[in-house]
N, C-alpha and C positions, 0 to 999 in steps of 0.2 A: 504494500500500500504506500503510495507516494506521500499522502497527507497522513502523518502519524498521529491519529487521534487517540486519545486515552479514554478509558472506559471501564465500566463494570468492575465491581469487586468480585472476589471468589470466596466461596465458603466450603469448608470441609468439616464434617461431623462424623464421629464414630462413637457408637455405644457398644462396649464389649458385653456380650450376653453370657459369658462364662466367667468364673473366678480367674484371677491372674495365674494361679498355679496350673490351670488348664493350658494356657498359652506357653508357659514355661516348659511343660512336659511335651507338648506337641510341636512347638516351633523353636524350642531351645532358648527362649527369652521371655521374661515377664514384661519387657518393654515393647511387646508386639504391637499394641495399640498405638503407642507414640511413634513407632517406626512407620506404621501404615499411614498415620496422619501426616507425617513429614513427607511421605511420597505423594500423597494426595495433593498437598500444597505445591510441591515441586512440579507436578504434572499440570497444575493450573497457574503456573507463574505468569503466563500471558495475561492473566486477569488483574494483576496487581502491580502497579508501578511505583507506589509511594511508601508502602510499609506492610508489616505483617504482625500477627499476634496469635497466641495460643492460650487456651484456658483448659483446665482440667478439674473435674470433681470426683472425689473419692467417696465411695459408698460405705455407710456403716462405720464411720470413724468415731471413736469415743470423744467425749467432751475434753477440751484442753489440747486438742491436736488440730492442726490446720488441715482442712479438707478441700479448699478451693485454692488453686494456684493459677497465676496469670503472668504472661510476659508479652510485652509489645515493644516494637521498635520501628523507627522511621530512618534508620541508618542507611548509608549508601548500599551496604550489602545486607539489606533488611532480612531477606529470606534465609540466607545461610547463617546470619547472626541469630535469628530466631530458632532455627533448627539446632544449631550448635549449643545455644544457651539452655534450651529446655531439655536437651539430651545430655548435657554435661553432668547433671546430678547423678544420673544412672551410670554413665561411663566411668566416673571416678571411683566407683565402688570396687571392692574386692570381688573375686569370683564367688566366694562364699556368700557375701551379702546379696549378690545378684540372684542367687538361688533361694534366698529367704524371703518368701512372699510377704509374710507378716512384717518383717523389717521394712520392706519396700513401701508397703502401704502406710505404715506409721511414720516413716522418716524421710522418704524421698519424694520431692515435688514432682508433679505431673504424672505420677503413677496411678492415675485414676481410671475408673471404668467409663466415664464420660469425657470425651475429648473434642474440643472445638478449635478449628484453625481458621484464620481469615487472611486474605490478601487484599490490600487496600489500594484503590485509586480514589482520591478525594476530588470531587468536581468543584469544590471551592473550599475555603478556609485554609489555615496554615497546615504545614506538613510537619507535625511533631509526634513524639511518642504518644502524647496524650490524645491525639486525634485518631490513633489506630484502634481498631477493634481487637478483641472483644472488650465491651464495656462492662463494668461491674458495679452493681448496686448492693452495697454491703449492709448486713443487719446481723444482730446477735442471735436472732431467731433463724434457725437453719432454713426453714421454709420461706423466709422472706428475702433470702439472697437471690439475686438474679444476675446472670451473665448473658449478655446479648451481643450478637454480631449479625451482620447481614449484607446483602447486596441490594441496596435500596436507595431511592430518592423520594422524599415526600414533597408534594407540590403545594400543600396547604399548611406550611409550617406556621404561618401567623395564626391561623385558626387553632392549630394544635397548641401553640403557646398560650393563647387566650383560654383554652379549655383548662389547662393546668392552673392558670391564675384563678379561674373561677372555682376550681377545687380547693383553693386556698394555698396553693404551692407558690414558691418563689424561685422559678428557674433562673439559673445564672447565665444562660446563653440560649440562643435560638437554633442551635444546630439540631437537625432532625434526629441524629443519633441519640443525643442526650434527652431530647424531648420524648422520643419513643421509649427509651429506657425508663424514664420517670412515669410515663403514662401506663405502661404495662406494669411497672412496679406498684403504682397506686392501686390498680385493680387486683394485683396479686395480694397486696396487703389486705384489701377488702375481703377477698375470698377466704383468706386465712382467718381474718377477724370473725367472719360469720361462723365458721366452724368452731372457733374458740368460744364465742358467746353461747352457741347452742349447747356445747358440752360442759361449759363452766358450771360448777356446782355438783356435777355428777362424776367428773373424772379429775385426776390430778393434772397439773400442767404438763408433766412428762408424758402422761397417757394421751393428753390432747395433742401433743406434738406428733405422736405416732398416728393418731387419728387423722391429722392434717395430711400426713404423708400418704395415707391410704385413700383419702376422700377429696383431695383438692380438685375442684372443678375447673380444669384447664380450659375446656371448651367455653364455658361461661366467661372465664377471665379474658380469653382472646376475643370473644365476640364483643365484650364491653370495651376492650382496649382499642380495637380496630374499627369501631363505629365511626364513620365520617372521615376515615383516613383516605387521602387521595394520593396515588403514586404507583410506582412499580416497585415491588419488593419481594425478597425472600428473607424472612427473619428467622434466625436460629436462637432459641433461648434455652438456657439450662437453669433449673431451680435448685437451690442449695441442697435439698434433701435427695435429689436424684432424678426428678422428672425432667423431660426435655420436650421441646416442640420445634417444628419447622413449618412456617406458614408462608404460603404463596399468594400473591395478589390475585384478585378476581378475574383479571383479563389474561393472566399467565404471562405478563410482560417479561419478567425475569425468570430464568430457568432454574429448575431444581430437580435432581434425579436421586432416586432412592433404590438401595439394594439391601436385602437382608438374607441371612441364612441362619443356621443354628448357633453361629459363633459371633456374628456382628450385625449391627444395623448401621448403614452408611448413607450419608447424604452428601452430595457435591453439586457444584454448579455445572459441571460437565460430565456427561455420561462416559466419555472415553477414558477419563481419569479413573473412574471406578473400575471399568473393564480392565485397564492395565494393572492397577495396583492390587486388585483382588482376583484377577483372572476370572472375572464374572461374565457369564454369557450375556450377549446383547439382549436376548429375550427376557432375561430375569431382572433387568434394570428398568424401573418405571419412572415416569414423570410424576411428581406430586401434582395433583389436579388443581387447576386455578380455583382460588378461594378456599382450598383445603389446607388443613394442618396435619402433618404427621406427628402423632403424639406418642412419645416413648415414656412409659411409666417406670418408676423405680423398680417395680417387680419384674420388668422385662416385657410387659404386655405392650404391643405395638398396634396402633390403629390409625386410620386416616379418617378425619372428621371434617365435614363442611363447616366452616366458620363464617365465611362471607359468600353471599349469593353470587355465583359465577356470572360474568357478563360474556359477551362474544369473545372467544379466544383470539387475542391479538398479540401473540408472542412476537418479540422483537426480531424482525427479519435481519437486522444487522448482525445478530449473533450468528446467523447462518452464512452471511456474506463474508464476514471478516473476524468477529471477535472470538468465537469459540475455535478451539483447535480443529483442524481439518481432518484429523484421523478418526473422527466419529463417522460411523457407516453412513448415516442419513445425511450429515452435513457434507461429506465428501461427494455423495451423489447429487445433492442440491447444487453445490458449487460447479460441478461439471455441467449440470443442466443449464445453469446461468450462462455458461460459456457457449453451450450448444445452441441456445436460443438466439444468440446474436450472430451466429455464423452466416446466416442467409444475408443479413444486411451488410456484413463485412464483404462477402463475395460480390454483392452488387456494387459496393463502393470501389472495389478494385477491378471491376469489369471482368471478373472471372479470368483474370490474367495471372496464371500460376507461375509462369516462368519469370515474371518480374515482380513477384510479391514474396516477401520474407516475413514469416510469422514468429512472434516472440512474446515475452511477458515481463512485467515488473516483479522482481522477487520481493518477498517469498510467497505471500499469501495468495497472489493471483495465479500461481502455477496450476492449481486445480481447475480453475475456470478456463485457463489456456488449453488444458487437455480436452475439456469439453468442447471448446470451439474447434479444435483440430478434429475431434470426432465428427462434428458437423461438416467441416470441410471435406473430410475423407468420405463421408456418406454421399455428399454431392458428387465428388469425383467418381465414385463407384457407379452412381446413377448415370452420370454423363458417359462413362465408358460403355456401359450396357446399352444405352440409347444409340451410341455411335456404331456399335457392333451390330445391333439389330437392324439399323437403318442402312448399313453398308456391308452386306454379306460377302462382297467380293474384295474386301481389304487384302492387300498383299501382306506377306509375312513381315516386311519392314514396317509398313503402316500400322499393322496390328501391334508389333513390338513397341513402336513409338507411343501408341495410344495407351497400352497397358503400363508403360513406364512413367506415365504422367503422375506426378505427386506434388504435394505442397511442400515448399521449402520452409524449414523450421530451424531455428538456432537459438541458443541462449545468448542474447545480445547484451542484456543488462545484468550487472552484478552489483550486489550491495556490500559495501565495506562495513561490516558490523563493528569492527574495532574502532574505526574512525567515527562511526555513529555514536558510540558510547563516550568518545572523547569530547564531542561537541558540548559546549556549555553556553550559558547566557552571557556572551561577551560581545565586544564590538565586531569580532570577526565571524560571528555566527553564520551570516548569509554566505560568506565566502566558503566556509567549511561545509555547509549544507550542499553547496554545489559540487563537492567532491565526495559525497557519501556514496554516489553511484558511479560505477565504472562500466566500460563497454568492451565488447569483443571486436577487435579490429580485423578487417580483411574479409568479412563475410557478406558485406552489403555492396551491391553493384550500383553504379551511378544512376541507372534507370529504374531502380527498385522503389516500390512502395513498401515501407516498413510498417507492419501492423503489430502493435504492442498492446497487450491486455493488462489492465489494472483492475483491482476489485472495486474501487470507487474513487470519486473525485470530490473532495469536500471543499477545500479552500483554493486549490489550484496553485498554491505557492511553489511547491516542489516541482510541479510540472514546468512552471515558468522559469524558476531559478536554476533547475538542475536537469531534469529528465530530457526535455526537448532540446536543450543546448547540447548535451553530450550525444544524443542520438543524431543531431544534425552534423556532428563531426564525422560520422560514418559516410556522409555524402549521399543519402537517399534522395530520390526525386520528391517523395511525399512521405509524411509520417501520419499514421492514423492511430490515435489512442482509443482503445475500446474499453469502456467502463462496464463491468458486469453488473453494476448497480445503477439505478436511475439517478436523475439529477437530485441532489440533496438541497431542499428548498426551505425547510422549516427547522426550528430549534428542537432539541431533545431536552426533556426534563426528568428522565427516569434513570439517569446514571451515565450517559455518554457525554463526553466533553464537546458538545456542539450546542451551546446555549445562546449564541449571539447571531442574529440574522445577518448583520453586516459582514460577518466573516465568510459567508458562503459565496462561492463564485457564481452560483446560479442567481442569487439575490443581486449581486453586483451587475450581472448581465441584464436582469430585469430593470434595474435602475437606469442602466445605460440606454436601454430601449425606450424607456419613458422619456428620457431627455431627447433622444433622436426624433421621437414622434410628437414632441411638444405636449406630452401628457403628464408633466410633472405635477400638475394640479391634482392628479389622482392621489398623490401622496398625502396632500392636505385632507382630501375627502376621506381617505381610509384612516388617517390619524383621528379625525373627529369620530368616525364610526368605532374605532378601537377604544377610544376613551369612553364612549357611551356603553360599549359592551362590558367594559371593566366595572361599570356601575351595577351590572346585573349579577344575580346569583350565578355561580360557575356553571350550574346545570343548564342555564338558559342561554349561555353565550354561544356565538358562532365565530368561526375563525375568519375574520374579515381580510386577512392578508392574502387569502386565496384570490380575492378580487383583482389584485395587482397582477398576479401571474396569469390570470384568465384573459388578460388583454393581449397575450401573445401565445402563439402555438409553440409546441415543444421544440420544433426544429429552429424557430427563430431564436429561442433562448440558447440552444446548442451552438448555433453559429456565432452568437455574441460571446459565449464562453470561449470559443476557439480564438476569437480576437483578443480577449483579455489575457489568456494564458500563453499566447504565442510571443516569444521574446523578440525584441528588435534584432535585426541584422542576422537572422538565420535564413538559410538558403532554401530549405525544403518547404513545400506547402504543408499545412497542418490541417487535420480534420479530427473530429471526435465523434464516436458513436456511443450513445448511452443505452443501457437496458431499458426496456419499456416496463411500465407498471404491470401490464398484463403478463409479460414475460417473467417478472419477479414472482408473481402469484402462481404461475404454472410451475416454476422451479421449486418454490417453497410453499406448497399448498396448505401445510399445517401451521405455517408461521406467517400470518397475514398482517402483522403489525408493521405499518408502512408510513407512519405519521411524518417522519422526516422527509419523505418523498411527496406525500399527498396533502399533508395538513389535517388528516383525519385522525384525531387523537383518541386513544382508548379510554381516557378519563376526562371529566370536565376540567380538571386542573391543567391538563395539557393545552386545551383550547385557551384557557386564561393566560397561560405562559406565552403562547404564540402572539396573542394580542398585546400583552405586556412587553414582549421583546420588540415588537414593532414600535410601540410608544417610546421605549428606551432609545431605539435607533433614531427616531424622528427628533427626539430632544437632545441627541448627542450624548446620552448617558451610557456609561460603560458598566453599569451595575447589572447583576444577574437578575433574570426575570422571575425567579422563584427562590 
């Protein structure tokens, strides 16, 4: 991907369903759970660019001993630092101590049956250890301790803040993580209190604590906590006495996968991570249904319960295009299909001239779409050869050989220098360095060639302009065609992707340029007035008025203007861009129809509000976030 957008947190949860001595005997180590958690996090490193954290809860620990442990860091080497730190307590033990399960549980941090890992990308706020998940709400009552981590963004943070104030609380910041921790914590306290009040007078406080462990109504707690929450989320919570829950938003915006056998219950943001770490069959890994919570009780009972009424399933299609690792069976096929579906338009653009066309891709995530596009090209060639043979039965051996030998030219033209990429920092030379992140293969392009290069998406267009097109032009092609396997990105995201400002999108810049060229700039004033009016309405009644601006021009007009914007001065090759269609996206990813960044059709009312607010911010020249 040329525009390196950051996105999405990653979660990893493991509940050991057997005593620690079981894993010691079977796998040779009592730290089996921690080792597996570390691997789950490593396999999802693509999801967290800012920090990491781990928390653990030990079951049935006597009073006077710590049973919840947590470590978080936003250090440069955050993931290795996290794994090394939480594992160091076990590694420094003697061989005899490592075999003493009772000693491990009583004395060694992170040797718990409940394990929660998190990889963080923060869409805003500072990047410190304190901003990293998991968050911990402490209490001297075991059942009132709450550990929370998640992959989420809440769009109605102001309303959530006011709800807590109305409950008499005094939140010290407006971050959605802290507010959700406190809101869930409030209703956890309330559920615990209700059981306590009912049993008080009939049982001793110690007996009541055991009663709470057995009877805490997690379903009711979650229903009360998530009433009127707007956003995309997967929330993972662990309660001090040993219960846990994993809740997914009603539209299924954020992903969550679940696997269990007689040894473990596992949840992760990506299915392929579970498959690899636990050698789990694809068919035995399930998605947590939208609006549902997977509830894991202290006694090991596992159920999936509906907490929020599910809406139309609009899972994030960008997960399929780019964010999730491409080794997932379904994602791999979907990305190939995205490439396959643009092949026909590509062939039309190059006038079916195979001898003077070279196909390639931008590494690394666009490779799969490239394979799909080449499948489409190959299918056309096979059809063409068949038609020629059937129409010309008297072909000579030479003519037949030439026909059968026709093939598409393909080469790896672009290379990414990952070491240089990690060297780049926010300094005065950043743009010069970005221009050197990609390198090229010399000697494979002919002067008369059209160079077709696949990318998975084009967000801002900066790297295309500053780097990709410049270095491709050095190869001396007659024409360069960039093929985006994703449609034009037109609208902000508010559910966890770093795409929150309209002014950053090259499609938005293209639309603005077209307004100016066609003397339609007054439309900006009209839409601003409408957006301000919409923001006065309840979120449920709002419409996305930014759509009106894009509707003034057809898809191809905006594409042509994008080409003008991203084409650098003084390059010799002609430049063109092909974008995936919305229809093609839906055909490729039929079970993941969340396309709001392309269409402006948001899965929650809060998203529509964010789109209007983002436009108002743009109009006023404000750089603040719209949610």
